[in-house]
All heavy atoms as atom14 arrays in JSON, in Angstrom:
{
  "sequence": "MMELMVGPVLALAIGAGCRLLDIPLPAPPKLQGALLVLAMTVGYLLGDKFLGMR",
  "atom14_mask": [
    [1, 1, 1, 1, 1, 1, 1, 1, 0, 0, 0, 0, 0, 0],
    [1, 1, 1, 1, 1, 1, 1, 1, 0, 0, 0, 0, 0, 0],
    [1, 1, 1, 1, 1, 1, 1, 1, 1, 0, 0, 0, 0, 0],
    [1, 1, 1, 1, 1, 1, 1, 1, 0, 0, 0, 0, 0, 0],
    [1, 1, 1, 1, 1, 1, 1, 1, 0, 0, 0, 0, 0, 0],
    [1, 1, 1, 1, 1, 1, 1, 0, 0, 0, 0, 0, 0, 0],
    [1, 1, 1, 1, 0, 0, 0, 0, 0, 0, 0, 0, 0, 0],
    [1, 1, 1, 1, 1, 1, 1, 0, 0, 0, 0, 0, 0, 0],
    [1, 1, 1, 1, 1, 1, 1, 0, 0, 0, 0, 0, 0, 0],
    [1, 1, 1, 1, 1, 1, 1, 1, 0, 0, 0, 0, 0, 0],
    [1, 1, 1, 1, 1, 0, 0, 0, 0, 0, 0, 0, 0, 0],
    [1, 1, 1, 1, 1, 1, 1, 1, 0, 0, 0, 0, 0, 0],
    [1, 1, 1, 1, 1, 0, 0, 0, 0, 0, 0, 0, 0, 0],
    [1, 1, 1, 1, 1, 1, 1, 1, 0, 0, 0, 0, 0, 0],
    [1, 1, 1, 1, 0, 0, 0, 0, 0, 0, 0, 0, 0, 0],
    [1, 1, 1, 1, 1, 0, 0, 0, 0, 0, 0, 0, 0, 0],
    [1, 1, 1, 1, 0, 0, 0, 0, 0, 0, 0, 0, 0, 0],
    [1, 1, 1, 1, 1, 1, 0, 0, 0, 0, 0, 0, 0, 0],
    [1, 1, 1, 1, 1, 1, 1, 1, 1, 1, 1, 0, 0, 0],
    [1, 1, 1, 1, 1, 1, 1, 1, 0, 0, 0, 0, 0, 0],
    [1, 1, 1, 1, 1, 1, 1, 1, 0, 0, 0, 0, 0, 0],
    [1, 1, 1, 1, 1, 1, 1, 1, 0, 0, 0, 0, 0, 0],
    [1, 1, 1, 1, 1, 1, 1, 1, 0, 0, 0, 0, 0, 0],
    [1, 1, 1, 1, 1, 1, 1, 0, 0, 0, 0, 0, 0, 0],
    [1, 1, 1, 1, 1, 1, 1, 1, 0, 0, 0, 0, 0, 0],
    [1, 1, 1, 1, 1, 1, 1, 0, 0, 0, 0, 0, 0, 0],
    [1, 1, 1, 1, 1, 0, 0, 0, 0, 0, 0, 0, 0, 0],
    [1, 1, 1, 1, 1, 1, 1, 0, 0, 0, 0, 0, 0, 0],
    [1, 1, 1, 1, 1, 1, 1, 0, 0, 0, 0, 0, 0, 0],
    [1, 1, 1, 1, 1, 1, 1, 1, 1, 0, 0, 0, 0, 0],
    [1, 1, 1, 1, 1, 1, 1, 1, 0, 0, 0, 0, 0, 0],
    [1, 1, 1, 1, 1, 1, 1, 1, 1, 0, 0, 0, 0, 0],
    [1, 1, 1, 1, 0, 0, 0, 0, 0, 0, 0, 0, 0, 0],
    [1, 1, 1, 1, 1, 0, 0, 0, 0, 0, 0, 0, 0, 0],
    [1, 1, 1, 1, 1, 1, 1, 1, 0, 0, 0, 0, 0, 0],
    [1, 1, 1, 1, 1, 1, 1, 1, 0, 0, 0, 0, 0, 0],
    [1, 1, 1, 1, 1, 1, 1, 0, 0, 0, 0, 0, 0, 0],
    [1, 1, 1, 1, 1, 1, 1, 1, 0, 0, 0, 0, 0, 0],
    [1, 1, 1, 1, 1, 0, 0, 0, 0, 0, 0, 0, 0, 0],
    [1, 1, 1, 1, 1, 1, 1, 1, 0, 0, 0, 0, 0, 0],
    [1, 1, 1, 1, 1, 1, 1, 0, 0, 0, 0, 0, 0, 0],
    [1, 1, 1, 1, 1, 1, 1, 0, 0, 0, 0, 0, 0, 0],
    [1, 1, 1, 1, 0, 0, 0, 0, 0, 0, 0, 0, 0, 0],
    [1, 1, 1, 1, 1, 1, 1, 1, 1, 1, 1, 1, 0, 0],
    [1, 1, 1, 1, 1, 1, 1, 1, 0, 0, 0, 0, 0, 0],
    [1, 1, 1, 1, 1, 1, 1, 1, 0, 0, 0, 0, 0, 0],
    [1, 1, 1, 1, 0, 0, 0, 0, 0, 0, 0, 0, 0, 0],
    [1, 1, 1, 1, 1, 1, 1, 1, 0, 0, 0, 0, 0, 0],
    [1, 1, 1, 1, 1, 1, 1, 1, 1, 0, 0, 0, 0, 0],
    [1, 1, 1, 1, 1, 1, 1, 1, 1, 1, 1, 0, 0, 0],
    [1, 1, 1, 1, 1, 1, 1, 1, 0, 0, 0, 0, 0, 0],
    [1, 1, 1, 1, 0, 0, 0, 0, 0, 0, 0, 0, 0, 0],
    [1, 1, 1, 1, 1, 1, 1, 1, 0, 0, 0, 0, 0, 0],
    [1, 1, 1, 1, 1, 1, 1, 1, 1, 1, 1, 0, 0, 0]
  ],
  "atom14_positions": [
    [[116.24, -76.5, 18.85], [117.14, -75.53, 18.24], [116.79, -74.13, 18.7], [117.68, -73.33, 18.92], [117.04, -75.67, 16.73], [118.0, -74.8, 16.0], [119.69, -75.35, 16.32], [120.6, -74.17, 15.45], [0.0, 0.0, 0.0], [0.0, 0.0, 0.0], [0.0, 0.0, 0.0], [0.0, 0.0, 0.0], [0.0, 0.0, 0.0], [0.0, 0.0, 0.0]],
    [[115.51, -73.86, 18.85], [115.09, -72.52, 19.28], [115.59, -72.2, 20.68], [115.99, -71.07, 20.96], [113.56, -72.45, 19.23], [113.02, -71.11, 19.56], [113.49, -69.95, 18.28], [112.63, -68.52, 18.81], [0.0, 0.0, 0.0], [0.0, 0.0, 0.0], [0.0, 0.0, 0.0], [0.0, 0.0, 0.0], [0.0, 0.0, 0.0], [0.0, 0.0, 0.0]],
    [[115.63, -73.24, 21.55], [116.09, -73.03, 22.92], [117.56, -72.63, 22.95], [117.98, -71.85, 23.8], [115.88, -74.29, 23.74], [114.43, -74.64, 23.91], [114.23, -76.01, 24.51], [115.22, -76.76, 24.6], [113.1, -76.34, 24.86], [0.0, 0.0, 0.0], [0.0, 0.0, 0.0], [0.0, 0.0, 0.0], [0.0, 0.0, 0.0], [0.0, 0.0, 0.0]],
    [[118.35, -73.16, 22.02], [119.77, -72.82, 21.98], [119.99, -71.37, 21.56], [120.99, -70.76, 21.93], [120.51, -73.74, 21.01], [120.61, -75.2, 21.44], [121.27, -76.02, 20.34], [121.41, -75.32, 22.71], [0.0, 0.0, 0.0], [0.0, 0.0, 0.0], [0.0, 0.0, 0.0], [0.0, 0.0, 0.0], [0.0, 0.0, 0.0], [0.0, 0.0, 0.0]],
    [[119.1, -70.81, 20.8], [119.25, -69.43, 20.34], [118.72, -68.42, 21.36], [119.19, -67.29, 21.41], [118.51, -69.25, 19.01], [119.07, -70.1, 17.89], [120.81, -69.74, 17.56], [120.7, -68.08, 16.97], [0.0, 0.0, 0.0], [0.0, 0.0, 0.0], [0.0, 0.0, 0.0], [0.0, 0.0, 0.0], [0.0, 0.0, 0.0], [0.0, 0.0, 0.0]],
    [[117.74, -68.82, 22.16], [117.12, -67.88, 23.11], [118.12, -67.45, 24.18], [118.2, -66.26, 24.51], [115.87, -68.52, 23.75], [115.36, -67.67, 24.89], [114.79, -68.71, 22.72], [0.0, 0.0, 0.0], [0.0, 0.0, 0.0], [0.0, 0.0, 0.0], [0.0, 0.0, 0.0], [0.0, 0.0, 0.0], [0.0, 0.0, 0.0], [0.0, 0.0, 0.0]],
    [[118.93, -68.37, 24.69], [119.88, -68.06, 25.76], [120.89, -66.99, 25.36], [121.0, -65.96, 26.04], [0.0, 0.0, 0.0], [0.0, 0.0, 0.0], [0.0, 0.0, 0.0], [0.0, 0.0, 0.0], [0.0, 0.0, 0.0], [0.0, 0.0, 0.0], [0.0, 0.0, 0.0], [0.0, 0.0, 0.0], [0.0, 0.0, 0.0], [0.0, 0.0, 0.0]],
    [[121.65, -67.19, 24.28], [122.62, -66.17, 23.89], [121.97, -64.83, 23.52], [122.5, -63.77, 23.84], [123.32, -66.78, 22.67], [123.16, -68.24, 22.85], [121.83, -68.43, 23.52], [0.0, 0.0, 0.0], [0.0, 0.0, 0.0], [0.0, 0.0, 0.0], [0.0, 0.0, 0.0], [0.0, 0.0, 0.0], [0.0, 0.0, 0.0], [0.0, 0.0, 0.0]],
    [[120.83, -64.87, 22.86], [120.15, -63.61, 22.49], [119.7, -62.87, 23.75], [119.88, -61.65, 23.87], [118.96, -63.9, 21.55], [118.11, -62.66, 21.36], [119.47, -64.4, 20.21], [0.0, 0.0, 0.0], [0.0, 0.0, 0.0], [0.0, 0.0, 0.0], [0.0, 0.0, 0.0], [0.0, 0.0, 0.0], [0.0, 0.0, 0.0], [0.0, 0.0, 0.0]],
    [[119.15, -63.6, 24.71], [118.72, -62.98, 25.96], [119.92, -62.42, 26.73], [119.86, -61.31, 27.29], [117.96, -63.99, 26.81], [117.4, -63.48, 28.12], [116.4, -62.35, 27.86], [116.73, -64.61, 28.89], [0.0, 0.0, 0.0], [0.0, 0.0, 0.0], [0.0, 0.0, 0.0], [0.0, 0.0, 0.0], [0.0, 0.0, 0.0], [0.0, 0.0, 0.0]],
    [[121.03, -63.16, 26.76], [122.23, -62.69, 27.45], [122.77, -61.41, 26.81], [123.14, -60.46, 27.52], [123.29, -63.78, 27.44], [0.0, 0.0, 0.0], [0.0, 0.0, 0.0], [0.0, 0.0, 0.0], [0.0, 0.0, 0.0], [0.0, 0.0, 0.0], [0.0, 0.0, 0.0], [0.0, 0.0, 0.0], [0.0, 0.0, 0.0], [0.0, 0.0, 0.0]],
    [[122.79, -61.37, 25.48], [123.26, -60.16, 24.79], [122.32, -58.98, 25.05], [122.76, -57.84, 25.22], [123.39, -60.43, 23.29], [124.54, -61.34, 22.9], [124.46, -61.67, 21.41], [125.87, -60.72, 23.23], [0.0, 0.0, 0.0], [0.0, 0.0, 0.0], [0.0, 0.0, 0.0], [0.0, 0.0, 0.0], [0.0, 0.0, 0.0], [0.0, 0.0, 0.0]],
    [[121.03, -59.24, 25.08], [120.06, -58.17, 25.34], [120.22, -57.62, 26.75], [120.17, -56.41, 26.97], [118.64, -58.69, 25.12], [0.0, 0.0, 0.0], [0.0, 0.0, 0.0], [0.0, 0.0, 0.0], [0.0, 0.0, 0.0], [0.0, 0.0, 0.0], [0.0, 0.0, 0.0], [0.0, 0.0, 0.0], [0.0, 0.0, 0.0], [0.0, 0.0, 0.0]],
    [[120.42, -58.5, 27.72], [120.62, -58.04, 29.1], [121.92, -57.24, 29.22], [121.95, -56.18, 29.84], [120.63, -59.24, 30.08], [119.22, -59.83, 30.17], [121.13, -58.82, 31.45], [119.13, -61.12, 30.94], [0.0, 0.0, 0.0], [0.0, 0.0, 0.0], [0.0, 0.0, 0.0], [0.0, 0.0, 0.0], [0.0, 0.0, 0.0], [0.0, 0.0, 0.0]],
    [[122.98, -57.72, 28.58], [124.25, -56.99, 28.61], [124.14, -55.62, 27.96], [124.63, -54.64, 28.5], [0.0, 0.0, 0.0], [0.0, 0.0, 0.0], [0.0, 0.0, 0.0], [0.0, 0.0, 0.0], [0.0, 0.0, 0.0], [0.0, 0.0, 0.0], [0.0, 0.0, 0.0], [0.0, 0.0, 0.0], [0.0, 0.0, 0.0], [0.0, 0.0, 0.0]],
    [[123.48, -55.56, 26.83], [123.3, -54.28, 26.14], [122.41, -53.34, 26.95], [122.69, -52.14, 27.05], [122.7, -54.51, 24.76], [0.0, 0.0, 0.0], [0.0, 0.0, 0.0], [0.0, 0.0, 0.0], [0.0, 0.0, 0.0], [0.0, 0.0, 0.0], [0.0, 0.0, 0.0], [0.0, 0.0, 0.0], [0.0, 0.0, 0.0], [0.0, 0.0, 0.0]],
    [[121.37, -53.88, 27.56], [120.48, -53.06, 28.39], [121.21, -52.5, 29.59], [121.03, -51.33, 29.94], [0.0, 0.0, 0.0], [0.0, 0.0, 0.0], [0.0, 0.0, 0.0], [0.0, 0.0, 0.0], [0.0, 0.0, 0.0], [0.0, 0.0, 0.0], [0.0, 0.0, 0.0], [0.0, 0.0, 0.0], [0.0, 0.0, 0.0], [0.0, 0.0, 0.0]],
    [[122.04, -53.32, 30.22], [122.8, -52.85, 31.37], [123.78, -51.76, 30.95], [123.99, -50.78, 31.66], [123.56, -54.01, 32.02], [122.5, -55.15, 32.91], [0.0, 0.0, 0.0], [0.0, 0.0, 0.0], [0.0, 0.0, 0.0], [0.0, 0.0, 0.0], [0.0, 0.0, 0.0], [0.0, 0.0, 0.0], [0.0, 0.0, 0.0], [0.0, 0.0, 0.0]],
    [[124.38, -51.91, 29.79], [125.34, -50.91, 29.3], [124.63, -49.6, 28.97], [125.09, -48.51, 29.31], [126.06, -51.45, 28.07], [127.02, -50.48, 27.47], [128.2, -50.29, 28.4], [129.16, -49.4, 27.77], [129.86, -48.5, 28.43], [129.74, -48.41, 29.73], [130.7, -47.73, 27.81], [0.0, 0.0, 0.0], [0.0, 0.0, 0.0], [0.0, 0.0, 0.0]],
    [[123.48, -49.69, 28.31], [122.74, -48.49, 27.93], [122.21, -47.75, 29.13], [122.16, -46.51, 29.15], [121.6, -48.86, 26.98], [122.02, -49.31, 25.59], [120.81, -49.79, 24.8], [122.72, -48.17, 24.85], [0.0, 0.0, 0.0], [0.0, 0.0, 0.0], [0.0, 0.0, 0.0], [0.0, 0.0, 0.0], [0.0, 0.0, 0.0], [0.0, 0.0, 0.0]],
    [[121.76, -48.47, 30.14], [121.17, -47.85, 31.33], [122.2, -47.6, 32.43], [121.86, -47.14, 33.52], [120.04, -48.73, 31.87], [118.87, -48.92, 30.89], [117.88, -49.94, 31.45], [118.2, -47.6, 30.6], [0.0, 0.0, 0.0], [0.0, 0.0, 0.0], [0.0, 0.0, 0.0], [0.0, 0.0, 0.0], [0.0, 0.0, 0.0], [0.0, 0.0, 0.0]],
    [[123.48, -47.92, 32.14], [124.59, -47.71, 33.08], [124.34, -48.45, 34.4], [124.57, -47.93, 35.48], [124.82, -46.22, 33.33], [126.21, -45.94, 33.87], [127.1, -46.77, 33.62], [126.38, -44.91, 34.54], [0.0, 0.0, 0.0], [0.0, 0.0, 0.0], [0.0, 0.0, 0.0], [0.0, 0.0, 0.0], [0.0, 0.0, 0.0], [0.0, 0.0, 0.0]],
    [[123.87, -49.67, 34.29], [123.64, -50.55, 35.44], [124.82, -51.52, 35.49], [125.22, -52.06, 34.45], [122.32, -51.33, 35.28], [121.15, -50.36, 35.24], [122.14, -52.34, 36.4], [119.82, -51.03, 34.91], [0.0, 0.0, 0.0], [0.0, 0.0, 0.0], [0.0, 0.0, 0.0], [0.0, 0.0, 0.0], [0.0, 0.0, 0.0], [0.0, 0.0, 0.0]],
    [[125.37, -51.77, 36.68], [126.47, -52.75, 36.76], [126.02, -54.12, 36.26], [124.89, -54.53, 36.5], [126.8, -52.8, 38.24], [126.23, -51.56, 38.82], [125.07, -51.17, 37.96], [0.0, 0.0, 0.0], [0.0, 0.0, 0.0], [0.0, 0.0, 0.0], [0.0, 0.0, 0.0], [0.0, 0.0, 0.0], [0.0, 0.0, 0.0], [0.0, 0.0, 0.0]],
    [[126.89, -54.81, 35.58], [126.56, -56.13, 35.04], [126.23, -57.11, 36.15], [126.91, -57.15, 37.16], [127.75, -56.68, 34.25], [127.81, -56.34, 32.79], [129.05, -56.93, 32.17], [126.59, -56.79, 32.06], [0.0, 0.0, 0.0], [0.0, 0.0, 0.0], [0.0, 0.0, 0.0], [0.0, 0.0, 0.0], [0.0, 0.0, 0.0], [0.0, 0.0, 0.0]],
    [[125.2, -57.91, 35.96], [124.88, -58.93, 36.96], [125.72, -60.18, 36.76], [125.23, -61.29, 36.7], [123.39, -59.2, 36.7], [123.22, -58.93, 35.26], [124.2, -57.82, 34.92], [0.0, 0.0, 0.0], [0.0, 0.0, 0.0], [0.0, 0.0, 0.0], [0.0, 0.0, 0.0], [0.0, 0.0, 0.0], [0.0, 0.0, 0.0], [0.0, 0.0, 0.0]],
    [[127.03, -59.99, 36.62], [127.94, -61.12, 36.42], [129.24, -60.83, 37.15], [129.56, -59.67, 37.43], [128.23, -61.3, 34.92], [0.0, 0.0, 0.0], [0.0, 0.0, 0.0], [0.0, 0.0, 0.0], [0.0, 0.0, 0.0], [0.0, 0.0, 0.0], [0.0, 0.0, 0.0], [0.0, 0.0, 0.0], [0.0, 0.0, 0.0], [0.0, 0.0, 0.0]],
    [[129.99, -61.87, 37.47], [131.26, -61.64, 38.16], [132.25, -60.91, 37.26], [132.35, -61.24, 36.08], [131.75, -63.05, 38.48], [130.85, -63.98, 37.79], [129.68, -63.25, 37.26], [0.0, 0.0, 0.0], [0.0, 0.0, 0.0], [0.0, 0.0, 0.0], [0.0, 0.0, 0.0], [0.0, 0.0, 0.0], [0.0, 0.0, 0.0], [0.0, 0.0, 0.0]],
    [[132.98, -59.91, 37.79], [133.91, -59.14, 36.97], [135.24, -59.84, 36.75], [136.05, -59.37, 35.99], [134.09, -57.85, 37.77], [133.87, -58.27, 39.18], [132.84, -59.37, 39.14], [0.0, 0.0, 0.0], [0.0, 0.0, 0.0], [0.0, 0.0, 0.0], [0.0, 0.0, 0.0], [0.0, 0.0, 0.0], [0.0, 0.0, 0.0], [0.0, 0.0, 0.0]],
    [[135.49, -60.92, 37.41], [136.76, -61.63, 37.3], [136.62, -62.85, 36.39], [135.54, -63.43, 36.27], [137.25, -62.1, 38.67], [137.42, -61.0, 39.66], [138.69, -60.26, 39.4], [138.91, -59.23, 40.5], [140.07, -58.46, 40.3], [0.0, 0.0, 0.0], [0.0, 0.0, 0.0], [0.0, 0.0, 0.0], [0.0, 0.0, 0.0], [0.0, 0.0, 0.0]],
    [[137.73, -63.25, 35.77], [137.72, -64.42, 34.89], [137.34, -65.68, 35.65], [136.58, -66.52, 35.14], [139.09, -64.59, 34.23], [139.21, -65.76, 33.26], [138.23, -65.61, 32.11], [140.63, -65.87, 32.75], [0.0, 0.0, 0.0], [0.0, 0.0, 0.0], [0.0, 0.0, 0.0], [0.0, 0.0, 0.0], [0.0, 0.0, 0.0], [0.0, 0.0, 0.0]],
    [[137.82, -65.82, 36.88], [137.51, -67.01, 37.66], [136.01, -67.1, 37.92], [135.43, -68.19, 37.87], [138.26, -67.0, 39.0], [139.74, -67.13, 38.85], [140.42, -65.78, 38.65], [139.76, -64.76, 38.52], [141.74, -65.79, 38.63], [0.0, 0.0, 0.0], [0.0, 0.0, 0.0], [0.0, 0.0, 0.0], [0.0, 0.0, 0.0], [0.0, 0.0, 0.0]],
    [[135.38, -65.98, 38.21], [133.93, -65.99, 38.44], [133.17, -66.34, 37.18], [132.18, -67.09, 37.22], [0.0, 0.0, 0.0], [0.0, 0.0, 0.0], [0.0, 0.0, 0.0], [0.0, 0.0, 0.0], [0.0, 0.0, 0.0], [0.0, 0.0, 0.0], [0.0, 0.0, 0.0], [0.0, 0.0, 0.0], [0.0, 0.0, 0.0], [0.0, 0.0, 0.0]],
    [[133.62, -65.81, 36.05], [132.96, -66.12, 34.78], [133.13, -67.6, 34.44], [132.19, -68.24, 33.95], [133.53, -65.25, 33.67], [0.0, 0.0, 0.0], [0.0, 0.0, 0.0], [0.0, 0.0, 0.0], [0.0, 0.0, 0.0], [0.0, 0.0, 0.0], [0.0, 0.0, 0.0], [0.0, 0.0, 0.0], [0.0, 0.0, 0.0], [0.0, 0.0, 0.0]],
    [[134.3, -68.16, 34.72], [134.52, -69.59, 34.47], [133.66, -70.44, 35.4], [133.19, -71.51, 35.01], [136.0, -69.93, 34.63], [136.91, -69.39, 33.55], [138.37, -69.68, 33.88], [136.54, -69.95, 32.19], [0.0, 0.0, 0.0], [0.0, 0.0, 0.0], [0.0, 0.0, 0.0], [0.0, 0.0, 0.0], [0.0, 0.0, 0.0], [0.0, 0.0, 0.0]],
    [[133.46, -69.96, 36.63], [132.59, -70.69, 37.56], [131.16, -70.72, 37.04], [130.49, -71.75, 37.07], [132.65, -70.04, 38.94], [131.76, -70.67, 40.01], [132.18, -72.11, 40.26], [131.84, -69.86, 41.28], [0.0, 0.0, 0.0], [0.0, 0.0, 0.0], [0.0, 0.0, 0.0], [0.0, 0.0, 0.0], [0.0, 0.0, 0.0], [0.0, 0.0, 0.0]],
    [[130.68, -69.6, 36.54], [129.33, -69.55, 35.97], [129.23, -70.47, 34.76], [128.25, -71.2, 34.59], [128.95, -68.1, 35.59], [127.66, -68.06, 34.8], [128.85, -67.24, 36.84], [0.0, 0.0, 0.0], [0.0, 0.0, 0.0], [0.0, 0.0, 0.0], [0.0, 0.0, 0.0], [0.0, 0.0, 0.0], [0.0, 0.0, 0.0], [0.0, 0.0, 0.0]],
    [[130.27, -70.47, 33.92], [130.29, -71.35, 32.76], [130.27, -72.82, 33.18], [129.53, -73.63, 32.62], [131.52, -71.06, 31.89], [131.69, -71.96, 30.68], [130.57, -71.7, 29.68], [133.04, -71.72, 30.03], [0.0, 0.0, 0.0], [0.0, 0.0, 0.0], [0.0, 0.0, 0.0], [0.0, 0.0, 0.0], [0.0, 0.0, 0.0], [0.0, 0.0, 0.0]],
    [[131.08, -73.16, 34.19], [131.13, -74.55, 34.66], [129.78, -74.98, 35.23], [129.33, -76.1, 35.0], [132.23, -74.71, 35.71], [0.0, 0.0, 0.0], [0.0, 0.0, 0.0], [0.0, 0.0, 0.0], [0.0, 0.0, 0.0], [0.0, 0.0, 0.0], [0.0, 0.0, 0.0], [0.0, 0.0, 0.0], [0.0, 0.0, 0.0], [0.0, 0.0, 0.0]],
    [[129.13, -74.09, 35.96], [127.81, -74.44, 36.52], [126.8, -74.64, 35.39], [125.96, -75.54, 35.45], [127.34, -73.35, 37.47], [128.06, -73.35, 38.78], [127.36, -72.28, 40.03], [127.55, -70.68, 39.29], [0.0, 0.0, 0.0], [0.0, 0.0, 0.0], [0.0, 0.0, 0.0], [0.0, 0.0, 0.0], [0.0, 0.0, 0.0], [0.0, 0.0, 0.0]],
    [[126.88, -73.81, 34.37], [125.94, -73.94, 33.25], [126.17, -75.25, 32.51], [125.21, -75.96, 32.18], [126.12, -72.75, 32.29], [125.89, -71.55, 33.0], [125.16, -72.85, 31.12], [0.0, 0.0, 0.0], [0.0, 0.0, 0.0], [0.0, 0.0, 0.0], [0.0, 0.0, 0.0], [0.0, 0.0, 0.0], [0.0, 0.0, 0.0], [0.0, 0.0, 0.0]],
    [[127.43, -75.58, 32.25], [127.73, -76.84, 31.55], [127.31, -78.03, 32.41], [126.74, -79.0, 31.9], [129.23, -76.9, 31.19], [129.62, -78.28, 30.69], [129.56, -75.85, 30.14], [0.0, 0.0, 0.0], [0.0, 0.0, 0.0], [0.0, 0.0, 0.0], [0.0, 0.0, 0.0], [0.0, 0.0, 0.0], [0.0, 0.0, 0.0], [0.0, 0.0, 0.0]],
    [[127.55, -77.97, 33.71], [127.13, -79.05, 34.59], [125.62, -79.21, 34.61], [125.1, -80.33, 34.59], [0.0, 0.0, 0.0], [0.0, 0.0, 0.0], [0.0, 0.0, 0.0], [0.0, 0.0, 0.0], [0.0, 0.0, 0.0], [0.0, 0.0, 0.0], [0.0, 0.0, 0.0], [0.0, 0.0, 0.0], [0.0, 0.0, 0.0], [0.0, 0.0, 0.0]],
    [[124.92, -78.1, 34.61], [123.46, -78.15, 34.57], [122.98, -78.79, 33.27], [122.09, -79.65, 33.28], [122.9, -76.73, 34.7], [121.4, -76.67, 34.62], [120.62, -76.93, 35.74], [120.76, -76.36, 33.43], [119.25, -76.88, 35.67], [119.4, -76.31, 33.34], [118.64, -76.56, 34.46], [117.28, -76.51, 34.38], [0.0, 0.0, 0.0], [0.0, 0.0, 0.0]],
    [[123.56, -78.39, 32.16], [123.14, -78.94, 30.87], [123.47, -80.42, 30.76], [122.66, -81.21, 30.25], [123.79, -78.16, 29.73], [123.32, -76.71, 29.57], [124.14, -76.01, 28.51], [121.85, -76.67, 29.23], [0.0, 0.0, 0.0], [0.0, 0.0, 0.0], [0.0, 0.0, 0.0], [0.0, 0.0, 0.0], [0.0, 0.0, 0.0], [0.0, 0.0, 0.0]],
    [[124.66, -80.82, 31.23], [125.03, -82.23, 31.18], [124.13, -83.06, 32.11], [123.72, -84.16, 31.75], [126.49, -82.41, 31.56], [127.49, -81.94, 30.52], [128.92, -82.05, 31.06], [127.35, -82.73, 29.23], [0.0, 0.0, 0.0], [0.0, 0.0, 0.0], [0.0, 0.0, 0.0], [0.0, 0.0, 0.0], [0.0, 0.0, 0.0], [0.0, 0.0, 0.0]],
    [[123.86, -82.53, 33.29], [122.96, -83.24, 34.2], [121.58, -83.4, 33.61], [120.97, -84.47, 33.73], [0.0, 0.0, 0.0], [0.0, 0.0, 0.0], [0.0, 0.0, 0.0], [0.0, 0.0, 0.0], [0.0, 0.0, 0.0], [0.0, 0.0, 0.0], [0.0, 0.0, 0.0], [0.0, 0.0, 0.0], [0.0, 0.0, 0.0], [0.0, 0.0, 0.0]],
    [[121.1, -82.37, 32.97], [119.78, -82.44, 32.34], [119.77, -83.47, 31.22], [118.83, -84.25, 31.08], [119.4, -81.07, 31.79], [117.99, -81.05, 31.24], [117.08, -81.55, 31.93], [117.8, -80.52, 30.12], [0.0, 0.0, 0.0], [0.0, 0.0, 0.0], [0.0, 0.0, 0.0], [0.0, 0.0, 0.0], [0.0, 0.0, 0.0], [0.0, 0.0, 0.0]],
    [[120.85, -83.52, 30.45], [120.93, -84.47, 29.34], [120.98, -85.9, 29.84], [120.26, -86.77, 29.37], [122.14, -84.17, 28.48], [122.29, -85.12, 27.32], [123.4, -84.71, 26.41], [123.49, -85.73, 25.29], [123.82, -85.17, 24.04], [0.0, 0.0, 0.0], [0.0, 0.0, 0.0], [0.0, 0.0, 0.0], [0.0, 0.0, 0.0], [0.0, 0.0, 0.0]],
    [[121.86, -86.18, 30.83], [122.02, -87.55, 31.29], [120.86, -88.01, 32.16], [120.49, -89.17, 32.13], [123.34, -87.71, 32.02], [124.51, -87.65, 31.09], [125.48, -86.67, 31.23], [124.64, -88.56, 30.05], [126.55, -86.59, 30.36], [125.71, -88.49, 29.17], [126.67, -87.51, 29.33], [0.0, 0.0, 0.0], [0.0, 0.0, 0.0], [0.0, 0.0, 0.0]],
    [[120.29, -87.13, 32.97], [119.13, -87.53, 33.77], [117.89, -87.67, 32.91], [116.99, -88.43, 33.25], [118.89, -86.52, 34.89], [119.96, -86.5, 35.97], [119.67, -85.41, 36.99], [120.05, -87.85, 36.66], [0.0, 0.0, 0.0], [0.0, 0.0, 0.0], [0.0, 0.0, 0.0], [0.0, 0.0, 0.0], [0.0, 0.0, 0.0], [0.0, 0.0, 0.0]],
    [[117.85, -86.94, 31.8], [116.71, -87.04, 30.91], [116.7, -88.32, 30.12], [115.67, -88.73, 29.58], [0.0, 0.0, 0.0], [0.0, 0.0, 0.0], [0.0, 0.0, 0.0], [0.0, 0.0, 0.0], [0.0, 0.0, 0.0], [0.0, 0.0, 0.0], [0.0, 0.0, 0.0], [0.0, 0.0, 0.0], [0.0, 0.0, 0.0], [0.0, 0.0, 0.0]],
    [[117.85, -89.02, 30.05], [117.94, -90.27, 29.29], [117.34, -91.44, 30.05], [117.04, -92.46, 29.47], [119.4, -90.57, 28.95], [120.0, -89.56, 28.0], [121.74, -89.84, 27.71], [121.68, -91.34, 26.76], [0.0, 0.0, 0.0], [0.0, 0.0, 0.0], [0.0, 0.0, 0.0], [0.0, 0.0, 0.0], [0.0, 0.0, 0.0], [0.0, 0.0, 0.0]],
    [[117.19, -91.3, 31.37], [116.65, -92.43, 32.16], [115.2, -92.65, 31.88], [114.39, -91.92, 31.64], [116.85, -92.18, 33.64], [118.3, -92.24, 34.02], [118.45, -92.08, 35.5], [119.85, -92.13, 35.84], [120.29, -91.99, 37.06], [119.47, -91.79, 38.05], [121.56, -92.04, 37.31], [0.0, 0.0, 0.0], [0.0, 0.0, 0.0], [0.0, 0.0, 0.0]]
  ]
}
């Protein structure tokens, strides 16, 4: 459960830090790029879950 909370908290902290320091976001500015990152993350998590079951 702790691992599920660390990711979103870290992402919010990085986003807030970039905004405060006026650094461009290290993420794609387009919806398609954001969806690609989301798809890769979901694929990674699913692969980890199914490969971990073996």
